[in-house]
N, C-alpha and C positions, 0 to 999 in steps of 0.2 A: 504494500500500500504506500502510495506516494505521500510524503509528509506535507503538512499544510505550509510549512516554511519554504519548502522546495517550490511549491506551486506559486507562492507569492514572489519568490526570487525570479522565477521564469517570467512571470507576468511583468515584473518591474523591468527586466532586461528587454523584453519585447517593446514595452512602452518607451524605453530610452532610445531604442533603435529607430522607432517610428518618429518620435518627437524630437530626438536629438538634433538633426540637421535644421529643422524649423526653428528650434530654440536658439541654435548657434547663429542663424541668420538674423533672428530678432535682436540678439545681443549685439551682433556686429553692426547692425543698423542704428545703434545708439538709442534703442527704445522706440524708434519711429516705425518699425516694421519693415521687413524685407518685401520688395515687390517681386512677384513671380514673373519670370521671363518665359514668355510663350514660345513654343517651338514653331518656327516659320516653315513655310513650304518653299523648298529650294529645288531647282531643276537637277542639281547634282546630288540630291539626297537618295538614299536607298542603294541597293546593289546594282541597279541598272541606270542610276542617275548620270547625267552628263551636264557639262557647262553650257550655258546659253551664250553663244558668241556675241550677240548684240548687247546682252547685259554686261559682259566683261568689257566691251568697248565703252559703254556708258560709265561703268565703274572706273575704268582707267581715266576717263575724262574728269570725273570728280576727284580722283586721286591727284591727277596732275595739276588741276586748277585750284584745288582747295588744300588737300592734305599735304602735298609735297612741299608746301611753303614752310612746314615745321618738321615733318616726318620723312625719314629716309627709307630706302629699300635696297640696302647694300648687297643683298644676295640676288637681286634681279638684274640681268643684263638686258640691254635694249633688244638684242636679237631674240630673247625669250618671247617677246610680243608677237613674233611671226611663227612660232613653233606650233605644230598641230595640237589641237585641243585647247588653245588659248584664245586670245581676242581676235586672232585671224588677220592681223595686219600683214600687208605685203612687205617683201624685203625692201622695196623702194620707199615705202612709207616709213619703215624703221630707220633706214639710212637718213632720210630727211629729218626725222624726229631727233635722232642722235646728234646730228650736226647743229641743232639749235642750242645745244648745251656745251659749256666750256668745261673741259676735264683737266684736272691738275696732272702735269706730266713733267718730271724733272729733266727728261732727255731732250726737250725741245726748247727753243729760244723763248724766253718769257715765262716758261713754266706752265703755260696753258695752251690747249689746242682744242679744236672742235671734236665732239664725240664721234665715235664709230660704233657700229652694232655690237662689237665685242665688249665695249665698256659697260661697267656696272652703273646703275642709276646713281647720279651724284647726290651727295648729302647737302642739305640746305645750309649747313653750318660747317665752318672750317675746323672746329674743335668742340669738345664737350663743354668747355668753359663758355664759348660763344653761345652754345645752345642754352646753357643755364642762364646767361645774362639776358637772353631774349625771351625767356619763358619763366621768369620769376623764380629762378633757382631749380626748376625741374627740367630734366632732359626728356624730350618727346621720344617715346619708344619707336624703334625701327619697325617698319611694317612687314618685313620680309616673311616672317613666320608667325606673326601675331595672332592670326586666326587659329593656329594650332596651339599657341601658348595660352590662350584664354579658353574659358568654358563655363558651363553651368553645372550646378549641383542638384541632382534629383534626390528626393527623400527616399529612404528605404521603404518598400522594396522596389520602387519604380525604376531605379537605375539598372536593375537586373535585366529589364526588358530591352535595354539598349543593345545588349549583346545579340539579341535575336533580330532586331530591326535594322542593325547596322548604323545606328545613330552616331554621327561624328560631326554634327553641325553645331555643337555647343558654342564654339568660338565665334562663328558668324552670327548666331542667335544673340550672343552677349553683345557683340560689337554693334549690331543693328539696334538693339535695345538701348545701348548707351547713347548712341547718336540721336535718338528721338526722346531720350529721357530727361532732357533739361527743363527747368522751370525758371521763370523770371524771378520768383520770390520763393524762399524756403517755407515749409509749413510752419505754422505757429508753434513756438516752443523750441525750434531747432536753431542753434547758434552756428551761423555760417562764418568761418574765419575770413578775414580780409583777403581779397585777391582770389577767393575760391568761388565756385559756382555749384549750385545745387543740382544733383542728378539722381534720379530714382534708383538707378541700377549700379552706380559706382559704389564700391565698398566704403561705408562711412558717409556716403552721399556728398562729400565735399571734394570736388575735383578741380585741379588747376587749369585744365583746358577750357577755354571759353567755348560756347556753342559754335561749332564750325560751320553749320549748315543753316540755311534759311530758304524759304520758298523763292524760286527764281534765281538762286545763286549761280547755277550753271545752265547755260543755254545749250541743251543737247543738240548734237548733230544727228539729224534723223537719218537712219539707214534706209537705203532704197527698198521699197516694198514693206517697210515696217510701219505699223500704226504709231501715231503720236503718243509719246510717253509723258505722263504728268511730271512737271518739274517742281516736285514737292520735297520736303525734308524726308518723308518716309521713303519716297522712291530713290532719292539720292543715297540714303542710308542702306537700302537694300542692295543697290547696284555696287557701291564701293565695298560693301561687306563681301559680296560675291567675288569681286575682283581680288580682295585680300585672301579669300579662300584659295583662289587659283594661284596667287603668289606663293602661298604656303605649301600648296600641294599641286603643282602644275601637271603631274602625271597621274592624277587621281583616276581619270577615265581608263587609261591603259592598265593601271593596277587592278581596277575592277574587272576588266576584260580578262586579264591573266588569271585572277582568282576564279572567275567563272569557268575558264578552261580547265584549271586544275581540279575543281570540284567535279566537272563532267568526266574528266579522266578517271578520277577516283571511283566514281559510280560505275563506269564501264569496267574498270579493272576489278572491282569487287564482284561484279556479275560474272566476269570471266573466271575468277578464282572459284566462285561458287559452282559454276558449270564444270570446271576441271575437277573439283573435289567430288562432285556427284558422279561424274563419269568413272573416275578411278575407283571409287568405293562401291560402285553399282554391283549388286549381287553378292557382296561380301558381308557376311554377318559380323556385327560388332556391337 
C-alpha cells in the first residue's frame, strides 16, 4: 500500500513541474506577468517547410534599410544572397549590391575598397567601443545566428510535443514578438529606467533598443506577379524574422530533404531485412 506521504510528494512534484516555468516567468517579469508568445505560421515550419523567396527578399530589404544601421551579420557573405534556397538574387544583383559598400582592406591604397561577392557583410561600427558609444553602452547583437540563439519556453509537458512536430521556430517567434511588443508608456506601477523602452516580450521588459519599426518605414519593392504586401510593423517584423531564420540556417531546406531521404531509406531497409529474415527462417521450427 502506497503511503499517504508518498502520494503527497508525487503530487507536489507534478505541480512544481507544471507550474514551475509559469512561476519563473512571472518572477522574471518583475511581478507584471509574462506575456505568452504565440507560435506563428511560417512557410519553413514542419518537415516539408520551405523558405518563401519573396518574403526573404522583403526581409532583406528591412534588414538593410533599418536593422543594418546598428546590427551586423558577420557570418553572411554577399554571395550567400544568390545561393539556392535563399532570397534568389542574381549574381549580377549581388555584385552590384556588394560594390555599394566600402570594405576595410589593408592590402590596398587607402585601406578601403568596394565590396565583392566574397566579402562578408560589413559591420556598422569600427569597434565594440564605437558600438557602445552609439547605443548607450550596449552592443547590438550580431544577426548572423540570432534566430537560433533565441527561443521560447513551453511549460511542461507541452515542450515534449515539439519533438514530434519538428518545432524549431522558437527564435523567429520570439524575434517577431519582440519587434511588435513595444509600448509608448509602461503599465502602471512599472518603473522604467532612463534610456530604456518598455517591451512585453523582452526579459524584464526594459530594453535598450528603441522601437525600430513603424508603419510605412520601408517602401517595399513589389515583385513581379506578387500581390501588394501591407507595409505595417507586423509585416515588417514577420519578413525580417524570416530573413534572420534563413541567415541562421541557410541550408534548412536541403537538410530536411536529406533527412526525409534517410528516413525513407531506413523504412525500405527495415522491410528488406524483415523479408530476408522471413525467407531464411521459413519452414524452420524455432
